[in-house]
N, C-alpha and C positions, 0 to 999 in steps of 0.2 A: 504494500500500500504506500503510494507516494504522497507527498504533502506539497501544498502550494506555499510559496513564500514571496516576500517582497524584497527585491535586491536594492541595496543602498550603497552606491559607490562614492568614494571620497578621495580627493587628491592628497589629503593629509594622512589618511590611514595607511599603516604599514602592514597590518595583519588582517586575518579574516576572523569573523565571529558570527555566531548564531544566537538570536534572542527569541525565546518563546514567551508570548504574553497572551492574555485572554482574547485579544482581537486578531491574533494571527502569528505568523513567524516572519522575522526579519533577518536577512543575511547581510552583513556589513563586510565590505572588501575594498581594496585599493582600486582606483579608477582604471589603471592600466593592467589589471590582472587578467590572466589567461582564462577565458570563459570555459574552455573545455576542462581545464584543471579544476576550476571552481565547481563546475557541475558534478564532476566525479567526487570531489571532496564533500559536497552537500549530500550526495547519495550515500556516502559512507557514514554520515551522521543520522541517517533516516531512523534507525532503531531508537537512538537517544532522543530525537525530536518527538517521535510519536509517544514515547514514555513520558516525556516532559509535558506534552500537550494534555495527556490524561491527568497528570498531576495538577496542572494549572486549572483545568476545567472542574476538578473535584474540590479544589481549595476554595474557601470563602473569598469572595471578591471584595477588594477594597478599592476598586477602580470605579469609574463613572458608571459602567454597566457590565453585566454578565450576560449570559445567553437568555436570561429570563427577566432581569430587572434593569432599570436605568434610573438614575437620579435626575429629578426635575425640581427646581426650587428647593433642594434639600430633602425632598421626599422620594421614597421608592415608588416608581411607577412600573406596572407590568408591561412587558413587551408583547405585542401581538403581531405575528408574522403573516404574510400572504394577504394583506389587506388590499382593498381596491385603490386606496390612496394613502399617502403618508400624512399623519396628523397626530396632534397631542390632545388627548381628552383629559382636561384638568379635573372635571367633575368626578370622573371615575378612576383617576390616576392610571391612565392607560396611554401607551405610545404605540401607534399603528405604523408598521413598516410593510412595504410591498415585497421586499426581499427578505431572506432568512439569514440572520447573522451567522448561524451555524454552518451554512453552505456557501454564502456569498458575503464574506466579511467586509471586503473593500466596498462593495455596493451599499451594504447596510450602514457602514460608517459615513459614507457620503450622504445618505438619507438623513441620518441623525444630525450631521453638521448643518444640513439645510433646514431641518426642523428647528434646531437650536438657534440658527441665525434669525429665522422668522420669529420665533418665540421671544428671544431677547430684544429684538428690534421693537416688538409690540410693547414689551415692558418699558423699554427706554422711552418710547413715544409718550407714555403717560407720566413717567417719573422724572425724566431729565428736566423738563421745563420748571418744575418745582424747585429743584436744586440750583438750576441756572439763575433763577430769580433770587432765591434766598442767598446765594453766594456772590451774586452780582458778577457772575462769570459769563463767558461767551465762547462760541465756536462757529465756524463757517460751514463745516461739512461733517456729517456723522457716518461712520463706517462700522459695520459689524461683520466680522469674519473669524476664521479660526487662526490662532497663532500658537506656536509651540512654546514660546518663551516669554510671553507677556500677557497680562490681563487687560491692559488698556494703555492708551497713550494720548497725549495732546501735543501735536506738532506745532512748530513756530508759525506755520501758515494757517493754523486754525482747524486742522483736521482732528476730530475727536474719534478715536477708535476703541472698540471693545471686542474682547474675545468671546465668541459665541458659546464657548464651553462654560461660561459663567452661568448659563441657564441651569446648570446642575446644582448650583449653590443656593443657600437660603437667600431670601430677598435682602436681608440686612447685610449680607456679604456683598451682594451686587451694589447696594447703595453705598457701601464703603468705597468701592472702586469708582463709582460715579463721583463721590466727593473728592477722592484722591486725584482724579484726572482734572476735574474742574478747578481744584486748588492750584494746578499748574498754570492756569490762566493768570494768576497773580504772582506765583513764584515757580520758576522752572526747575530749580535745584531742589534736592531733598535735604534741605537744611532746617535749622530750628524754626525759622519763619514759616516754612512750608508746613511742618508738622503741627505748628500752632494753629494754622488755618484748618487743617484736617481734624484735629482734636476738638476744635470749636463746633464743627458741624457734624461730627460723628464720634460720640463718646465710646463707641464699641470698636474703634478702629484697631486697637491692639489685638483683640480677639479675632477680628476679621482677618488680620494679617497672618495670625497663627493658623486659622482655618485654611487660607489659601496656600500656605506652605505645605500642608498635608495634602490638600486636594490637588495640588499641582502634579502629583504623581500620575494622575490619570492622563495627562497630556502625552506621556510617552507611548500610550497605547492607541493614540489616534494617528 
């Protein structure tokens, strides 16, 4: 039984490696590596990978989602596969996907990213204006997409960006990221003046930072 994997090449990498996580298998290798050698090497690791996959699937998930559950606004929602369309049902705590995570992981992840982008955009539509007015901050363009290494940003040209993966966190954590980024309208650096603004508008910011430090582990599986 062979397995599917995502190949990730890098100019800086000197060695090859395999990583098995709940959303699939990743193979890391130098960009100029011999593909024939790499394919033979990956095949030689097949038994180990399959064993590791079984172990990962059986272990409790501390990631954003498993094959049956996904976090939305900090709550566990059941995943429903084979739906006629992708959507989030907040009333019943359900997330509908047209594909099956267990069979088509890459497609399912794209569906989730799209749903999270739409869901977070909707939440920001109602929440951002309140904080923008309260903090007397401003921005020119709002962007919501997936980022591997940041939760949000405010650029010098006024582009305010948020990571769609934030939809998995409680609303008070999302609100902290909103306050954090709008505070950069007044102070771009993370200095004492900046944190003074953040603490004034969000008294839970320390707990929110801790939450995101732990929650950030899920990004490696996307």
